[in-house]
VEXBAPA-261988 format. One record per atom (N, C-alpha, C): residue number from 1; chain; atom name; x, y, z. Coordinates in Angstrom, 1 decimal. Layout:
# VEXBAPA-261988
{NUM, "A", "CA", {X, Y, Z}},
...
//
This chain:
# VEXBAPA-261988
{1, "A", "N", {-0.3, 9.5, 71.0}},
{1, "A", "CA", {-0.7, 9.4, 72.3}},
{1, "A", "C", {-1.1, 10.5, 72.6}},
{2, "A", "N", {-2.4, 10.3, 73.7}},
{2, "A", "CA", {-3.0, 11.5, 74.1}},
{2, "A", "C", {-2.0, 12.3, 74.7}},
{3, "A", "N", {-2.4, 13.7, 74.8}},
{3, "A", "CA", {-1.8, 15.1, 75.6}},
{3, "A", "C", {-1.5, 14.3, 77.3}},
{4, "A", "N", {-2.6, 14.0, 77.4}},
{4, "A", "CA", {-2.7, 13.3, 79.1}},
{4, "A", "C", {-1.4, 12.6, 79.3}},
{5, "A", "N", {-1.2, 11.9, 78.6}},
{5, "A", "CA", {0.3, 10.9, 78.6}},
{5, "A", "C", {1.5, 11.6, 78.9}},
{6, "A", "N", {1.8, 13.4, 78.5}},
{6, "A", "CA", {2.9, 13.9, 78.9}},
{6, "A", "C", {2.5, 14.1, 80.3}},
{7, "A", "N", {4.3, 14.1, 80.7}},
{7, "A", "CA", {4.3, 14.6, 82.4}},
{7, "A", "C", {4.4, 16.1, 82.3}},
{8, "A", "N", {4.8, 17.0, 83.7}},
{8, "A", "CA", {5.1, 18.0, 84.0}},
{8, "A", "C", {6.7, 18.2, 83.1}},
{9, "A", "N", {6.5, 19.3, 82.5}},
{9, "A", "CA", {7.9, 19.8, 82.0}},
{9, "A", "C", {8.1, 18.9, 80.4}},
{10, "A", "N", {7.2, 17.7, 80.1}},
{10, "A", "CA", {7.3, 17.3, 78.8}},
{10, "A", "C", {6.9, 18.2, 77.7}},
{11, "A", "N", {7.8, 18.1, 76.6}},
{11, "A", "CA", {7.1, 18.9, 75.1}},
{11, "A", "C", {6.7, 18.0, 74.3}},
{12, "A", "N", {6.3, 17.8, 73.3}},
{12, "A", "CA", {6.4, 17.2, 72.2}},
{12, "A", "C", {5.3, 18.1, 71.1}},
{13, "A", "N", {5.2, 17.6, 69.9}},
{13, "A", "CA", {4.4, 18.2, 68.6}},
{13, "A", "C", {2.9, 17.4, 68.7}},
{14, "A", "N", {1.8, 18.6, 68.2}},
{14, "A", "CA", {0.5, 17.9, 68.2}},
{14, "A", "C", {0.6, 17.3, 66.7}},
{15, "A", "N", {0.1, 15.9, 67.0}},
{15, "A", "CA", {0.2, 15.7, 65.6}},
{15, "A", "C", {-1.5, 15.2, 65.1}},
{16, "A", "N", {-2.4, 15.4, 66.0}},
{16, "A", "CA", {-3.9, 14.8, 65.5}},
{16, "A", "C", {-5.1, 15.3, 66.5}},
{17, "A", "N", {-5.7, 16.1, 66.3}},
{17, "A", "CA", {-7.0, 16.5, 66.6}},
{17, "A", "C", {-7.9, 15.7, 66.9}},
{18, "A", "N", {-8.2, 15.1, 67.6}},
{18, "A", "CA", {-9.7, 14.4, 67.8}},
{18, "A", "C", {-10.9, 15.1, 67.5}},
{19, "A", "N", {-12.3, 14.5, 68.0}},
{19, "A", "CA", {-13.4, 14.9, 68.0}},
{19, "A", "C", {-14.5, 15.1, 67.5}},
{20, "A", "N", {-15.5, 16.1, 67.6}},
{20, "A", "CA", {-16.5, 16.3, 66.7}},
{20, "A", "C", {-15.7, 17.9, 66.1}},
{21, "A", "N", {-16.2, 18.0, 65.1}},
{21, "A", "CA", {-16.0, 19.4, 64.4}},
{21, "A", "C", {-15.8, 20.7, 65.6}},
{22, "A", "N", {-17.1, 20.8, 66.0}},
{22, "A", "CA", {-16.8, 22.2, 66.9}},
{22, "A", "C", {-15.7, 21.8, 67.9}},
{23, "A", "N", {-15.5, 20.9, 68.5}},
{23, "A", "CA", {-14.5, 20.4, 69.6}},
{23, "A", "C", {-13.1, 20.7, 68.8}},
{24, "A", "N", {-13.0, 20.8, 67.8}},
{24, "A", "CA", {-11.6, 20.7, 67.4}},
{24, "A", "C", {-11.2, 22.2, 66.7}},
{25, "A", "N", {-12.8, 22.9, 66.5}},
{25, "A", "CA", {-12.1, 24.2, 66.1}},
{25, "A", "C", {-12.5, 25.0, 67.2}},
{26, "A", "N", {-12.9, 24.5, 68.2}},
{26, "A", "CA", {-12.7, 25.3, 69.5}},
{26, "A", "C", {-11.1, 24.9, 69.8}},
{27, "A", "N", {-10.6, 23.8, 69.9}},
{27, "A", "CA", {-9.2, 23.2, 70.5}},
{27, "A", "C", {-8.1, 24.6, 69.3}},
{28, "A", "N", {-8.8, 24.6, 68.1}},
{28, "A", "CA", {-7.7, 25.4, 67.1}},
{28, "A", "C", {-7.7, 26.9, 67.5}},
{29, "A", "N", {-9.3, 27.2, 67.9}},
{29, "A", "CA", {-8.9, 28.8, 68.6}},
{29, "A", "C", {-8.1, 29.1, 69.7}},
{30, "A", "N", {-8.2, 28.0, 70.2}},
{30, "A", "CA", {-7.1, 28.2, 71.5}},
{30, "A", "C", {-5.3, 28.2, 71.3}},
{31, "A", "N", {-5.0, 27.4, 69.9}},
{31, "A", "CA", {-4.0, 28.0, 69.7}},
{31, "A", "C", {-3.4, 25.8, 69.1}},
{32, "A", "N", {-4.4, 25.0, 69.4}},
{32, "A", "CA", {-3.6, 23.6, 69.2}},
{32, "A", "C", {-3.7, 23.3, 67.6}},
{33, "A", "N", {-2.7, 23.6, 67.0}},
{33, "A", "CA", {-2.8, 23.2, 66.0}},
{33, "A", "C", {-1.7, 22.0, 65.3}},
{34, "A", "N", {-2.2, 20.9, 64.7}},
{34, "A", "CA", {-0.9, 20.2, 64.2}},
{34, "A", "C", {0.4, 20.7, 63.6}},
{35, "A", "N", {1.0, 20.0, 64.6}},
{35, "A", "CA", {2.8, 20.4, 64.1}},
{35, "A", "C", {2.8, 21.8, 65.4}},
{36, "A", "N", {1.8, 22.4, 65.8}},
{36, "A", "CA", {2.5, 23.1, 67.2}},
{36, "A", "C", {3.2, 22.3, 68.5}},
{37, "A", "N", {4.3, 23.2, 69.0}},
{37, "A", "CA", {5.1, 22.2, 69.8}},
{37, "A", "C", {3.8, 22.9, 71.0}},
{38, "A", "N", {3.8, 22.0, 72.0}},
{38, "A", "CA", {2.7, 22.2, 73.3}},
{38, "A", "C", {4.0, 21.6, 74.7}},
{39, "A", "N", {3.8, 22.3, 75.5}},
{39, "A", "CA", {4.5, 22.3, 76.7}},
{39, "A", "C", {3.6, 21.5, 78.1}},
{40, "A", "N", {3.8, 20.5, 79.0}},
{40, "A", "CA", {3.0, 20.4, 79.7}},
{40, "A", "C", {3.4, 21.2, 80.7}},
{41, "A", "N", {3.0, 22.3, 81.7}},
{41, "A", "CA", {3.2, 23.1, 82.8}},
{41, "A", "C", {3.0, 22.5, 83.9}},
{42, "A", "N", {1.8, 22.3, 83.9}},
{42, "A", "CA", {1.1, 21.7, 85.4}},
{42, "A", "C", {0.2, 20.3, 85.1}},
{43, "A", "N", {0.1, 19.9, 86.1}},
{43, "A", "CA", {-0.9, 18.4, 85.7}},
{43, "A", "C", {-1.7, 18.2, 87.5}},
{44, "A", "N", {-3.2, 18.9, 87.3}},
{44, "A", "CA", {-3.8, 18.9, 88.6}},
{44, "A", "C", {-5.1, 18.3, 88.2}},
{45, "A", "N", {-5.2, 16.8, 89.1}},
{45, "A", "CA", {-6.2, 16.1, 88.8}},
{45, "A", "C", {-6.5, 15.5, 87.6}},
{46, "A", "N", {-5.2, 15.3, 86.4}},
{46, "A", "CA", {-6.3, 14.9, 85.4}},
{46, "A", "C", {-6.4, 16.2, 84.4}},
{47, "A", "N", {-6.6, 17.1, 85.1}},
{47, "A", "CA", {-6.8, 18.3, 84.2}},
{47, "A", "C", {-5.0, 19.1, 83.9}},
{48, "A", "N", {-4.9, 19.6, 82.6}},
{48, "A", "CA", {-3.5, 20.3, 82.2}},
{48, "A", "C", {-3.6, 21.7, 82.2}},
{49, "A", "N", {-2.7, 22.7, 82.5}},
{49, "A", "CA", {-1.8, 23.2, 81.7}},
{49, "A", "C", {-1.3, 23.3, 81.1}},
{50, "A", "N", {-1.1, 23.8, 79.8}},
{50, "A", "CA", {-0.3, 23.8, 79.1}},
{50, "A", "C", {0.3, 25.0, 78.2}},
{51, "A", "N", {1.7, 24.9, 77.9}},
{51, "A", "CA", {2.1, 26.1, 77.3}},
{51, "A", "C", {1.8, 26.0, 75.7}},
{52, "A", "N", {1.4, 26.7, 74.9}},
{52, "A", "CA", {1.0, 26.7, 73.7}},
{52, "A", "C", {1.3, 27.9, 72.6}},
{53, "A", "N", {1.9, 28.2, 72.1}},
{53, "A", "CA", {2.1, 29.5, 71.4}},
{53, "A", "C", {2.5, 30.4, 72.5}},
{54, "A", "N", {3.6, 30.5, 73.2}},
{54, "A", "CA", {4.0, 31.8, 74.2}},
{54, "A", "C", {2.6, 31.8, 75.3}},
{55, "A", "N", {1.4, 31.4, 75.4}},
{55, "A", "CA", {0.8, 31.3, 76.1}},
{55, "A", "C", {0.2, 30.0, 77.2}},
{56, "A", "N", {-0.4, 30.3, 78.4}},
{56, "A", "CA", {-0.4, 29.2, 79.1}},
{56, "A", "C", {-2.1, 29.0, 79.4}},
{57, "A", "N", {-2.9, 27.8, 78.8}},
{57, "A", "CA", {-3.8, 27.1, 78.5}},
{57, "A", "C", {-4.2, 26.2, 79.4}},
{58, "A", "N", {-5.4, 26.1, 80.2}},
{58, "A", "CA", {-6.5, 25.0, 81.1}},
{58, "A", "C", {-6.7, 24.3, 80.2}},
{59, "A", "N", {-6.7, 22.9, 79.9}},
{59, "A", "CA", {-7.6, 22.1, 79.4}},
{59, "A", "C", {-7.5, 21.0, 80.2}},
{60, "A", "N", {-9.2, 20.8, 80.4}},
{60, "A", "CA", {-9.8, 19.8, 81.4}},
{60, "A", "C", {-9.3, 18.1, 80.2}},
{61, "A", "N", {-9.2, 17.6, 81.4}},
{61, "A", "CA", {-8.7, 15.9, 81.0}},
{61, "A", "C", {-9.8, 15.5, 79.6}},
{62, "A", "N", {-10.7, 15.7, 79.5}},
{62, "A", "CA", {-11.7, 15.1, 78.5}},
{62, "A", "C", {-10.7, 16.1, 77.3}},
{63, "A", "N", {-10.8, 16.9, 77.3}},
{63, "A", "CA", {-10.5, 17.8, 76.1}},
{63, "A", "C", {-8.6, 17.4, 75.9}},
{64, "A", "N", {-8.2, 17.7, 77.1}},
{64, "A", "CA", {-6.6, 16.8, 76.4}},
{64, "A", "C", {-6.5, 15.3, 75.8}},
{65, "A", "N", {-7.5, 14.5, 76.1}},
{65, "A", "CA", {-7.7, 13.3, 75.5}},
{65, "A", "C", {-7.4, 13.0, 74.2}},
{66, "A", "N", {-8.1, 14.4, 73.8}},
{66, "A", "CA", {-8.2, 14.3, 71.8}},
{66, "A", "C", {-7.4, 15.1, 71.5}},
{67, "A", "N", {-6.3, 15.4, 72.1}},
{67, "A", "CA", {-5.0, 15.7, 71.3}},
{67, "A", "C", {-4.0, 15.1, 71.6}},
{68, "A", "N", {-3.9, 14.7, 70.2}},
{68, "A", "CA", {-2.7, 13.9, 70.2}},
{68, "A", "C", {-1.3, 14.3, 70.0}},
{69, "A", "N", {-0.3, 13.6, 70.4}},
{69, "A", "CA", {1.2, 14.4, 70.1}},
{69, "A", "C", {2.2, 12.9, 69.9}},
//
């Protein structure tokens, strides 16, 4: 399921990252790597703030739909 389906406070492991190669590379540079744990910190209008690798990262709804958990 896409990352957008997780609710505030929920955690899961990243299973797949979709999109164009440039998009996947961009997300990997932010720390979104298959097998990494991710936790939703906040959901503001579909845009997410997530905790990944001890950092908080803001992700648009469009990008979050390409990250599967």
